[in-house]
N, C-alpha and C positions, 0 to 999 in steps of 0.2 A: 193260747187261750184265747186273750185278749183280742188278738187280731184277728182269727177266725170270726169271735162274733161280732168286730166292727163290718167283715167283709158279709157277711148276712143279712145286714142291716139293708133296705132299700136302696139307702146312699150308697152302700158300701158296693152292691150287684150292679148298681152303674156306672159308679165310678171301675169295676172290674172292666166292664165293657168296652168305657173310653179309653182304658190303657192296655187292651190285650194288645196291641200290635206295636207299642213304644220299642224301640230298636235302646239296646244299651246305653250309645254313643246318645240320645235323647232323653235319657232318662234325668238328668237335673235340671233340665231345660224345662220339661213336661211337671217335673214335680213342684220347680218354682211357681207356673203358672198355676196349678192346681190347687196351690194351697192359700191361695186367696180367696178361693170358695169353699175349701172342705178344710176339716183337719189336719196338720199334720200327719199325726199318729195313723189317719185312716189313708192319709195318700201313700205314706212309706208301705204300708200295709198292701194295698192293689197292686203298687208297680213290684215289687217283693214277691206277690202270688204271680202276676202278668209273667215275672221271670222266670218263677218254676213251670208254669203252663207251657211255656216255649220249650223248655229244656222236655218237659215229659211228654211234648206232642211224638215223639222218636219209639216212645213206648207204648203210648196209649190214643194215638193216633187225634190229628186236632183236634178232631170232633168232639170225643170223650173229654181230650187234655181241655177243653177251651170251657168246658164246664166243670171241671173238677176240680178239688181244692187240694192244695200239697203240703210237705213238708221237707227242707230239703232232703233231710234223711230217705223219707218217703219216696222221694223221686229217685234215690240211688237206689236202694233196694228192693222197691216194688218189682212184680213179676209182670215181665212183656207181656202185652195182652195174648201176640198171637202165643206163646207159650200157654199161658192163662187158661186159653179154650178153650186148647186140643187138651188141658190135663182135666175142665171140666167135662168135657166131651165124651173121654173117657170114662171119668166116672159114672156120668147117667148112662153109658152104653152097659156098664155093669148092673144096674139097676136101683141105683144112686138117689134118693129123692131127697134126702135131706143130710146136711154136715156140718160140723162143730168145725170151725175154721180157727185155730189156735194160733195168737199171732198173726194176727190179719192184719195186720201193717194199717197201711190208709183204704185196706179196703180191694186193693186191685185182685184178688184170687175171687174174694165173696162177690165182686160184681160178676166176673166170669161164669163162676155157679148158679149165681141168680138169674143170667139170662139163659142159661141151658135148662131153666124152670127147675131148679135144686133150693130148697129152703135152706137158709145160712143162718147159722148161729156164728157171729164173727166176734171175736175175742181179744182183747188185747189190754196190757193193764197200764199202759201211760194214758192221761187222760186226754192228752192235746190231740195222740193219733188216734185211741180212740171215738173222740170228735169228728175228725176228720173224715172218718172213714162214716162216721154216721151222716156227715153233710153229702159225701159222693154218693151216700145209697138213694139221698134224697135228691138229688141233683139230676142223678141218673134214673130216678122215677123208680127204684128198686127196693123203697125201703119198706114195699108189705113184704118181701121176700126175704130180707136182710134185719136180722136183728142183732144190732150193736152193743155190748156188752163189756164195761171197764173193769176186769178182773184179773186177778192172779191165775194165768192158763190152767196150774197148779191144781185149782181148788173148783175148777169146774166140771159139773154132774154129766157127763157125754152121753149117756146111756139112751137118752129118747131119739140118738140122732143115728142113721143108716150108716154114714162116713163119719172119722175122721181125718180132719187134713192139719199137719202141723208146720210150722216155716219159723226155726227157730231163727233169734239173730246172729248172724256169723259176722259182727263186727262190733268190736272193742273200743277201748279208749286210742289205742295203739292200731289201729286197721282191722283188715280182714282175720279171722280165727280160724285154723288149719285143724287144731283138734278139736274133732266130734263132742269130745265132753266138755270143750269150752264155750259150746253153744249155750244160748240162753233159749231156754231150757236146755239140757244134756242129752245129744243124743239119746243115753239110754233110758230118758224118763220119756222121749218121744216114742221111741218104741214099744214100750209097756202101755203107753195112751192108745198106741196105734192098736196093740193086741188085743185093746177093748170093744175093740167096733168089729162088725164083721169084713167092711172095708176099711183100707187106710193110705195115706199117700202123706210121706217125709220129703218137704224138699229140704237138699243138701248142699253143700260146696261141690262143684263138678273135681275136684281133686279129691272127693272123698278115697280113701285107700279102701281096693278091694277087701281085703279083712276084717274090715270093720262094717262091712255089710254084714246083717245076721241071716242066719240059715234058712229061715221062715220068709226071707223079703225077697221081692223081684227087683234087681237093680235096672234101671232105666237111664240112660245119659240122651239129652235133649241139646239139640243147638237147633237155631234160626237164622237162616241164611248164611251158613257157614261159620258163626260163630256159636260157641258152646254156652250154654247159660245157666243148665245147673242138672243134677243128678235128682231125682226120684228113687227112693226106697216104698215099693208098692206093698201092700199085705191084705191078703183074702184073693190073691191072684194066679201067679205059678210061682210059688217058692223055687227060689234058686236060679232063677229065669236072668240072662242078662238081655239086655238090647239097647241097640242107639236108634234114637227117633231123629229125623232131618225136618225140619220145618223150612219151609210151605212144604205143605203134602198133606198130611203125615205122610212118610218114608219110612218103614220100620225094620231094621234089620237085627233078627235073633240071633243070639249065640247057640252055634252048637255044640261047645267045649273041644276048638279044633287046637291041635299042637300048635306049637310055632312054625308060621310057613321056612323052608328051608332056603339059605342063600344062593343068589345064583348073579352072573354076569349081568349085566345092564344091555337089556334089550332095546325096543328101537321106544317102546312107549313105557313112560314113568307115571305112577298112579300116586296121587296125593291125598290118603282118605281123609274123610271127614274128620275135625274134632272128637264128634261125639264118638266115631267108632274107633278112634285110639285112645277115648279115655276107657269106653268099656271094652277094651281088649278085646276088640274083634276084628285086630287087621287080619288074622288068618282066614276069616269067615270072606273078606274081601276078596284077597288073593286067590282062594278056590276059586271063585265065583270067575277071576281074570286068566285063571291057569297062569298066575303069576309067583314069583318068588320075592322074598327082600334082596335088597342093594346089600345089607350089611345086619349081621345078628341083633342088632341094636338101635338100628335107624327105621321109622316107620315110614320107608318108602316102597312101594311095589312097582317090579317093573314085570314087564313084560313081551312077547314078539309081535303080538295082534294089539287090534282097535276095539275094547269093548267096552262103550260107556254104558257108565253105571251113575248111580246118583250117590252112591256112597262115596265115590273117591274124582276127584279134580284129575283130567288128563295129560298129558303133555307127550310131545315126541318130541323126542333127543335126537340132534344134530350133532352132539359132539362130548364126548368123554376126554376130559385134562388133567392131571395132577394140578393139585394146587399150586397156581403161578399166576400173581398177579400180570405181570408183562405178556404173557402167554395170553392171557384173558382178553385185556388191554388191546393187543394186536389181532385179534382174532375180530374183537367187536368193531373196529376199526375197519377192517377189509370186509366185513357184511355191513357198513354203514348203521351200523344200532346206536339210535340215539332216546328211544325208550327202552329200560332196562328194569325189568321187574326182579330182584332178588329174594328168594328163598333162602332157608338157612334151616336146619336141623344135623347137629352131630357137630357144628362149628362153631369155631368162638367169635368170627369176623361180625362184623355190626352191617348190614345193608348198608346203612347210609356210609358208612365207613370203604365199603368197595366201591360205592359207586361216584366217590367224592376221587378216589385215586384213578381210576379207569376211565374217566371223563365220557362219557358216550356220546356220540355226535351222528345224525345221521337223520334217516327219513324210515327206517328201518325199526321194529321192536323184538326182542327176544327176554327169554326167561334164564335165568344161572341161577342153580342150587349149588350151595355149598355145603358138602356133607361130605359122609367117607363111604366107601365103596369098598368092602373086605377090608375094612378097618382102616383103608389109606384116604388120607385128607384129600378129596377130588371135587370138580367145579363139573357138575351137566347141564348143558346148554341146550336148549330146544324153545317150542313155543306152543302153547295151548293145540291140543289136537281138536 
């Protein structure tokens, strides 16, 4: 709290501008120079904040990150702007004009809500986190739409808001928390809070068990640039619906309740479904679109004879199918003069770096090898992006 107070002073803001682009290797020299004219505590706070802003640029973009304030946990746990913006626009499309953002953290989602024109009550019980959220609303000129309140979310009356958004803490002293009832607050409490509003969204870990999804909720898994970021439980939308949403886009695949695809021999093309599709258990919906099947009943690779581009899976043309044998793979790669080797695995215990080290690829050409199972047998599929 003291660091933030120092940084919000005119001297602190000027110092933040001065150290904005300081590289980690230069910090000691810069700190030594600045301490001649500024308090050591302020210099340390400014350099620490500059480091956090540099890290946060990947999530918030350099323009916003360069004006915002962060804590180490805030950078780690906050929602990426692209995901927060998508969720805010969806709420806006549902007619939401005000939202209670419970467990608001440093305010990433509150900022997205406000920029969508939604009035926000942002609540966090940690005094430093709440102060940072308030400073961020002011820094981005959104404090007219965002009210930040330091309070226990379980004691906040959300009755005057169109929607409730809850982002429970999913990290503890030992790292990530996988049991939804061990979230803070627990998923069961968040679910009841959601049911008090006409619309609600609960942010949960993408590994949330499907059986933990309430029957009256819609479940959505979201990826950004191919990386799965989170799952969201929506209330007041389509109870029981399951969807995978891919950003940028957005592109959304809605579940149809299809049975698992059948297993078939490896065809000319292999399709690797997006992680959100896999987490949402919608591989069957992708296989149906491709007129394809699985290479193994337990592996989420789809194979087909035709090339049908889809945003929901990456496509590879398969040139070779080999039983798992490193000597044969090494010989094949030498023959093809493959020096750039991409290794993907699903259903194999072999680590990509270990395989790359053993086959020692050399040459001007590139290839992709899949370490996987085909109809239960350890197999290597070699190909290239289609």
